[in-house]
N, C-alpha and C positions, 0 to 999 in steps of 0.2 A: 489866894486863888478861889477859895470857898466863898470869901466875902464878895469878891467880884461876880461870881456866879449868882449869888443870892441877890446882889443889886440888880443884875441883868434880868433875873426872873421877875423881881418886883417891878422894874420898869416895863416889861413886857405885860405883866398882869394889869398895870394901871391903865393900859390902853383899851381895855375892854370894859364895857359896862359891868358894874358890880351888883350882884343879886344878893339881897339879904336872905339868909335861911333858905338857900336854894334846894336843900334836900329835906326841908320840913322837919328837922330833927329838934329844933328848939321850940318849945311849946309854951304858950301863955297859960299859966296855971289857973287863971280865973275863967277863961273861956274855952280852954282845951283846943284851941285853934293854933296853927303855926304862928310864931312871932314874926314880925316884919312884914306881914301881908295884911291887906285890907280886903273885905269881903262884900260883895253886892247882894242886895235883896230888894224886893219891892217895898216901897214905903208902907208901913203898917202891916206888912205880910211876911215877916221874917220866918214864919212857920212853914213857908212853902219850900224852903231850901235849908240844908244843914251843911256846915263845914266843920271838919275835925281832923285832928292829927291822929292817925291809926298806927298801931304797931303791925308790921307785915311779916309774918314768919317766913314767907318765901324770899324775903330780901334780907336775910340774916338778922331778923328782929329789928330792922331800922323802921323809922317812921315814914309815912306817906300822907299826903293830903287827900282826904275823901270828901267829894262834893256829891250830896244826894238830893235829888229832886223829890219832893213829897209825892206820895201815890195819889193824893187828890188834887194835884196841880191842875188848874184850868188850862185849856189849850189856848195859849197865848205866846206871842213872840217875845221872848225875854231871854237873855243869856246870863247865867250865873257864873261869876268868876272871882278868883283871887287875883289881886293886882298890887303893883307897887311901881313907884317911879324910880328909875335906874340912874345912878350916878356913874360918871367916868366915860361917857360916850363922846365921840367927836363927829361934828357935822362933816358930811362928805364921805364918811367911812361906811362900809357895808358890814352888817352883822347877821349871823345865823343864830336863831334862838331855837333850842330843842328842849323837849320834855319827854320822859317816859310815861306811858299811860297803860292802864288796864281798865276794863269796863265790866259792869254788871247791869244787865237789863236796859241798856241804852240802845236807841235806834240810830244814833249819829256819833261820829267819832268826836272826842273832845278836841279843844282847839287851843292854839297859841296865837295871841294877837299882840302886835306891836303898834302903838300909836306915837307919832311924833307931833308934838304940840308946841304952839307958840308960847311966848312969855306969859300971856294971860291964862294959859292952860285951857283955853276955850276953842281956839282955832286949830283945826287939824291940818298939819303940813304934809303928812305922810302916813300910810297905813299899810300893814301886811298881815295876812292871816294864813294859817296853816290850811292844809287840804281839807275840803268838806267831803265827807264820805258816809254813806249810809251803811249801817252795820246790820248783818244778817244774824249775827251771833255775838256772844260775849267775847272780848279780847281776853283770853285766859292767860296769854303770855304777854309779857311787856313788849310794847311797840313804841317806836320813837316817832313823835310828830315834830314838825319843824316849819319854820318860815324864815325868809331872808328879807332884810330891809336895808336900803341905802338911806341914811339919815340926811334929810335936806337941810341946806343952810337955813338959819333962823330958828331951828329946833332948840327950844329951852328945856323941854321935858320929853323924855323917852319913857313912855308908860308900857309896861308888860302886863298882859292879862292872860290867864290860863283858866279854862272853864268849859261849860257845856251849855248848849241852848236847851231851854226847858221844853220847847214844843216837841212833842212825840216822845219825850223822855221821862214822863211822870213814873216815879217809883225807881228810877235808875240811879246808878252810882258811878262816878269816875274816880279812879285812884290815879294820883299823879305824883311823880318823883323826879329827882335829878334834873332840875332846870339848869340849862347852861346857855351862855352867850359867848360866841367867839367871833373874832374879826375874820372876815372873808377877804382874802387878798385880791 
């Protein structure tokens, strides 16, 4: 009976895209960034953003991803994000992607973005982004952000991005934790 239950749970779990290091607990010892994620920066200007895995005492000593925009960041339109290509998705299915966030000195809410790309990874077939919202004050308590996407036929890559726009957020930090993907019936 236990074996049957375990097999059923594994089959159910394999139907949803799998996120590597979704809670940011595993850290690359050389870079101090969460393992399994890639990080964006402007070419030749990596000093304008920092990514690190931080211990958060308020979350029982677990780790979170911290994305900090440099205080001297120029006013330009660029988004900094951690991203990875997800495995285990199915075209035609609808998925909800969530993450918990807190902020320090940001003027806009962090974002979750999902991109559906063709075989070449160049042509977008679908796109979804969480709510855009101006912040009047820091998010001192954890808040959940989310987006929903139906994966179109022909999607070969499902790319997950979590981050912040630089514009208006110089000197600000986003704390991100507990990224999840679930199928929406």
